[in-house]
C-alpha positions, 0 to 999 in steps of 0.5 A: 842140265837137260839135253832138250832139243839139240839141232846137231842131233838129227836123229838117234838116242841121247842120255840125260844124266840129270833126269836119268832118261833116254831120249829119242831125237828126230831132226834135232828135237826130243820126240820121246823120253824113257825115264827110269824109276824116280829114284836117284843114285848119288856118288860119294868120294871124300878125295875128289868130291865136294859138298857143293856138288850134286852127287849125280855122277863120279865127276860131281861126287859129294864129299861125305856120306852125310851130305848124300843122305841129306840130299836123298831125303830131300829128293824123296820128300819131293816124291822123286820130282825135282820141281816138287811132288804132285802126290803127297803120299808118294814118300817111298821113292828109293835112292841109292848112295854109292860110296867109294872106298879110299885111303881116308876115313869118312866122317861119322854119321848121326842119321841114316836117312830113310828108304835108301840103299847105302853101299860101299864100293870097295873090297869086302868088309865082312872080315877085317875090312881094311886098315887105314890105307887099304881102300875100305869105306870106313865111317868114323876116324882112324884115331882117337875120336869122340864118337863111333861110326854111327851114333843116332842123334836122338830118338825121333830125329833118327828113325831109320826106316827102309834102309839097306846098308852093305859093305861098310865099316863102322869104327870107334876110337873111344868108349862110344859104340861103333854103331848105335841106333834108336829105331831101325825098322824094316831095314837090312844091314849085311856084310858090314864090319864093326871095329875098334879103330887102330889109334883108339883111346878106349874100348867101345861100350858095344859094337852094335847097340839098339837103344829103342827098337828094331822091327822086321829088320835083318842083320846078316854076315856082320863081323866084329873085331879090333885094329888095336891090341889083341884084347882090345874089344868092345864090352858087348857085341850085339846089345840093347842097352836101353832097347825094349823092342826087337820084334820079327827080326833075324840075326844070321851068319854073323861073327860077333865077339866081345870082352864080356857078352857077345849077344846081350839082352837086358831085362828092359827088352820086353818085346822080342817076339818073332825074332830069330838068332840063328847060325851065328858064331859068338866067341872070342875070335882068338882075342882073350876070353869071353864071359857070356855067349848069349845072355838073356835077362828078359823076364817076359814069357813066350806066352806074353810074346817077349822072348827071342828064339835062338837055334844052331848058333856056335858059342865059344864062351865061359858061360855059353848061355845064361837065360832067366826065362824059358830055355825051350827057345834055345834049340840045337846050339853048340859050345866047344863042339858039344850041344849047349841046348 
């Protein structure tokens, strides 16, 4: 509840955790308030939290990331005003969700929300990211499960606009992708890991899969791997199983492996203009063999605005680059210590 007027507070400052505002008190009365930006911070802990908590402090943390995303979207749609928005165009209030790493995996997600920061509070997940007991923020069960860490429910209901994801681990225990989106627009994902769960029953179809589109988004310092056997990996690393748009995006500084293809662009990808894939390692990561490093099956032309540009990537695969159109967009890539194109 708000602090309001407090007789015992003769003068000085008081902080209201609900409105996140600093107030000046004189003779017990609030004379001036200094509110921060409208965005809220939600706290999540699946050990100490509860679904009925407001999530506005660690003492009242929510129990699951999905609960906080729902609360964030509701508050954002109010324009950052708990009593209701007065300006119908103020839909871009940005909230932050901080997730505590624990020894327990978090429930998988079907919606990432919009215009929010989702940040894991734990050891860095850019590498292995911790097993079942090292305190990582793991989304998706540690054992055989029916879905990956994030599987978008459907196209229009799972639009991720203005989302920032950091220090999270998405894992799958069956054939589902570790992270699968429909629309990932004007968003950033960095320092995240994608893994086959330690008790998984099958290798995922992909580590990262874009079903519909990505636009003006950044994928940075992502890492794929496995807690299973040495050769248990996703079939594809970064792919677009039914995607048709990947425009003005950047994929950089990632370590991506797979069983078959590390970076797979199917023939359905007809709009790849403006996107750059640079300074990544596409390889086996010491696990078995990799057939293709980069496979570009799109038949669109650069004049038609349909192709992705690749440069300064390091590739460890049987067939480093397999492309069907305009190889001039492959610039200074390397394989086994030699220049590939």
